[in-house]
C-alpha positions as CSV (number, residue, x, y, z in Angstrom):
1,M,140.4,118.1,153.2
2,S,139.7,115.5,150.4
3,K,139.8,116.8,146.9
4,Q,137.5,114.0,145.7
5,L,134.4,115.4,144.0
6,F,130.9,114.8,145.1
7,K,129.3,111.8,143.3
8,S,125.8,111.4,144.7
9,F,123.1,114.1,144.4
10,A,119.5,114.4,145.5
11,I,116.9,117.2,145.3
12,I,113.9,117.4,147.6
13,G,110.8,119.1,146.1
14,A,111.9,119.9,142.5
15,G,109.5,122.9,142.3
16,P,108.6,124.6,139.1
17,N,110.5,127.8,139.6
18,V,114.1,126.5,140.1
19,G,114.2,122.9,141.4
20,I,113.0,121.2,138.3
21,H,115.5,123.1,136.2
22,I,118.3,122.0,138.4
23,V,117.3,118.4,137.9
24,K,117.3,119.0,134.1
25,A,120.7,120.6,134.4
26,F,122.2,117.5,136.1
27,L,120.6,115.3,133.4
28,A,122.1,117.5,130.7
29,I,125.6,116.7,131.9
30,S,124.8,113.0,132.3
31,T,125.0,113.1,136.1
32,P,122.8,110.8,138.2
33,I,120.3,112.6,140.5
34,L,117.6,111.4,142.9
35,V,114.4,113.4,142.9
36,I,112.2,113.2,146.0
37,A,108.7,114.6,145.3
38,R,105.1,114.4,146.6
39,P,102.9,111.8,144.9
40,A,100.6,114.7,143.7
41,S,103.5,116.6,142.1
42,T,103.0,117.4,138.5
43,N,106.5,118.8,138.0
44,V,108.2,115.4,137.7
45,T,106.0,114.5,134.7
46,T,108.0,116.9,132.7
47,L,111.2,114.9,133.3
48,P,112.5,112.2,130.8
49,V,111.5,109.0,132.6
50,D,113.6,106.9,130.3
51,D,116.8,108.8,131.3
52,P,119.1,106.3,133.1
53,N,120.5,109.0,135.3
54,L,117.1,109.9,136.7
55,R,115.5,108.3,139.8
56,V,112.3,109.6,141.2
57,V,111.0,108.7,144.7
58,L,107.5,109.8,145.7
59,A,107.3,110.6,149.4
60,D,104.0,111.4,151.2
61,Y,104.9,114.4,153.3
62,T,102.1,116.9,153.7
63,S,102.1,118.5,157.2
64,L,104.1,121.7,157.9
65,S,106.0,120.0,160.6
66,E,107.1,117.3,158.2
67,I,108.5,119.7,155.7
68,S,110.0,122.4,157.9
69,A,113.6,123.3,157.1
70,N,115.0,122.3,160.5
71,V,113.3,118.9,160.3
72,L,114.8,118.4,156.9
73,A,118.2,119.4,158.1
74,D,118.0,116.9,160.9
75,A,117.0,114.2,158.4
76,V,119.7,114.8,155.9
77,K,122.3,115.1,158.6
78,E,121.2,111.7,160.0
79,A,121.4,110.3,156.5
80,G,125.0,111.3,156.2
81,V,124.6,114.1,153.7
82,K,128.0,115.8,153.2
83,L,126.7,119.1,151.8
84,F,123.2,120.7,151.8
85,V,122.2,123.4,149.3
86,P,119.2,125.2,150.7
87,S,116.8,127.1,148.5
88,E,118.3,130.5,148.7
89,F,118.0,131.3,145.0
90,G,116.6,134.7,144.2
91,I,116.9,136.1,147.7
92,K,119.6,138.6,148.7
93,L,119.5,138.2,152.5
94,Q,121.4,141.3,153.4
95,L,118.8,143.5,151.6
96,A,115.8,141.8,153.0
97,K,113.9,143.3,155.9
98,G,112.0,140.3,157.2
99,G,109.8,137.3,156.4
100,L,111.1,134.4,154.3
101,A,114.7,135.8,154.0
102,F,115.1,135.9,157.8
103,Q,113.7,132.3,158.0
104,K,116.4,131.2,155.6
105,T,119.1,133.0,157.7
106,D,117.8,131.2,160.8
107,F,118.0,127.9,159.0
108,A,121.6,128.6,158.0
109,V,122.4,129.2,161.7
110,Y,120.6,126.0,162.7
111,A,122.4,123.9,160.1
112,K,125.7,125.2,161.3
113,S,124.7,124.4,164.9
114,I,124.1,120.7,164.1
115,G,127.3,120.4,162.0
116,L,125.6,120.3,158.6
117,P,127.7,122.0,155.9
118,T,125.8,124.2,153.5
119,L,126.4,125.9,150.2
120,R,124.2,129.0,149.8
121,V,123.8,130.4,146.3
122,F,121.8,133.5,145.6
123,M,121.7,136.5,143.3
124,S,123.3,139.9,144.0
125,G,121.7,143.3,144.4
126,H,118.1,144.2,143.7
127,L,117.3,140.9,142.0
128,L,114.8,139.2,139.7
129,F,114.7,136.1,137.6
130,Y,114.4,137.1,133.9
131,E,111.4,134.8,133.6
132,F,109.5,136.9,136.1
133,V,109.9,140.2,134.2
134,P,106.7,139.8,132.1
135,W,104.8,139.2,135.4
136,L,106.4,142.1,137.3
137,T,105.8,144.6,134.5
138,A,102.3,143.4,133.7
139,L,103.4,142.6,130.2
140,A,101.8,139.2,130.3
141,D,98.4,140.7,131.3
142,T,98.3,143.9,129.3
143,G,100.7,143.6,126.4
144,K,102.5,146.7,127.7
145,F,105.8,146.8,129.6
146,H,105.0,148.9,132.7
147,I,107.9,150.8,134.4
148,V,107.6,152.7,137.7
149,N,108.8,156.3,137.4
150,K,111.8,156.5,135.0
151,G,113.0,153.0,135.4
152,E,116.5,154.1,136.1
153,T,117.2,152.0,139.2
154,L,119.9,149.4,138.6
155,G,118.8,145.8,139.2
156,S,120.2,142.3,138.9
157,F,118.7,139.9,136.4
158,T,119.5,136.2,136.1
159,A,117.9,133.5,134.1
160,V,116.6,130.4,136.0
161,F,118.3,128.3,133.3
162,D,121.7,129.9,134.2
163,V,121.2,129.4,137.9
164,A,120.4,125.8,137.4
165,G,123.3,125.2,135.1
166,Y,125.7,127.0,137.4
167,V,124.6,125.0,140.5
168,A,125.0,121.7,138.6
169,H,128.4,122.7,137.3
170,I,130.0,123.7,140.6
171,L,128.6,120.7,142.5
172,T,130.1,118.3,140.0
173,T,133.4,120.1,139.3
174,Q,134.5,121.6,142.5
175,P,136.0,119.8,145.5
176,P,134.4,120.0,149.0
177,S,137.1,122.5,150.1
178,H,135.5,125.1,147.7
179,L,131.9,124.4,148.6
180,L,131.5,123.6,152.3
181,N,129.9,126.5,154.3
182,V,130.4,128.9,151.4
183,E,128.1,131.7,150.1
184,I,128.2,132.4,146.3
185,H,126.6,135.5,144.7
186,I,125.8,135.2,141.0
187,E,124.4,137.6,138.4
188,G,123.5,137.3,134.8
189,Q,123.2,141.0,134.0
190,G,123.1,144.3,135.8
191,A,120.5,146.6,134.1
192,T,117.6,149.0,134.7
193,L,114.1,148.0,133.8
194,S,114.2,150.6,131.0
195,E,117.1,148.7,129.5
196,I,115.4,145.3,129.9
197,G,112.2,146.7,128.4
198,A,114.2,147.9,125.3
199,L,115.0,144.3,124.6
200,Y,111.3,143.7,123.9
201,K,111.4,145.2,120.4
202,A,107.7,145.3,119.6
203,V,106.5,146.2,123.0
204,H,105.5,149.7,124.2
205,L,107.2,150.9,127.4
206,W,104.5,152.4,129.7
207,Y,105.9,154.5,132.5
208,T,103.7,154.8,135.6
209,A,104.0,156.3,139.1
210,T,102.2,153.4,140.8
211,P,103.7,149.8,141.0
212,L,101.4,147.1,139.5
213,R,103.4,144.3,141.2
214,K,105.5,143.8,144.3
215,A,108.7,141.9,143.4
216,W,110.0,141.3,146.9
């Protein structure tokens, strides 16, 4: 297999949670990237339009059938895409019991059936993006860091910025032989919610028996 690195990159959607940060990570290492977004998208307005490595194409896709994963797989396969990175970020498929995670697993099976190589990147264990901690613990709403029971369950916490930077790094530095049809598990830090809460120096930790949020 060729050891020549991938040179052309595109992202479809560039959503606010992960996608737009991946775009910025590519631009930070001066790597050209094509962004395909809806005309109504406000996410692309946060990008540096004067960056010569950025190209934005607005595509008017609105119906569910137009944006389904399998249809997208067919399209990129026909376009000659050599590696597809589906939006697995933040979902540990082996721990999930149904819903979105199973849809993603089904997509991986479909991609393989049509000969579309994939790279699946997601976090390990009981996972959460650092940026969602204030929401999960109701800190943003109440000013208190709510923890269910004793907060001693070990979890996996990773910053969106780190996920984006890692994805951009491996796609631009690793040969296809290291990326095609590969699963990569990443983790920023393994910790309990009590340990994470202790990082918020001026915030009171509030222990409760009832969850205020559902993380997954």
